[in-house]
Phi, psi and omega in degrees: 000136180226131175289126182257334180198143174233129182246124179258131174253127185239126182287143177202154174236007179236084183291334177298317181290324177296311179301314178305312186289306187281326177275312182275322181273308180282340179082016178283158176265147173281111184272331181204148176210103179261004183092324181249344176216132176231136185243126176245143182189201184224146175276003178280174185294351187288340176057038174276134182208137173225137177243142177239133179224152181252349173203171191269007185099138186052036177064023175279163178292151171294138172294146175302314177211136177229128183238125178245123179251136172241121188231152175247139177246137179240148178258000000 
């Protein structure tokens, strides 16, 4: 089993500051923007990604920390 990707979701209410830092300073691409969650990353092989959210979806509270693992399993 090998971890292929780890995604961190960070709560924010200031998407403009997040956009400025991750898009303009770090040079990441905005991969998704649903208004309540915006994801920045790169289309390069490095698979770096950070999401900012103001709610957990359907107006639920933000999780304190959410970890998403994508794994491949080999026999």
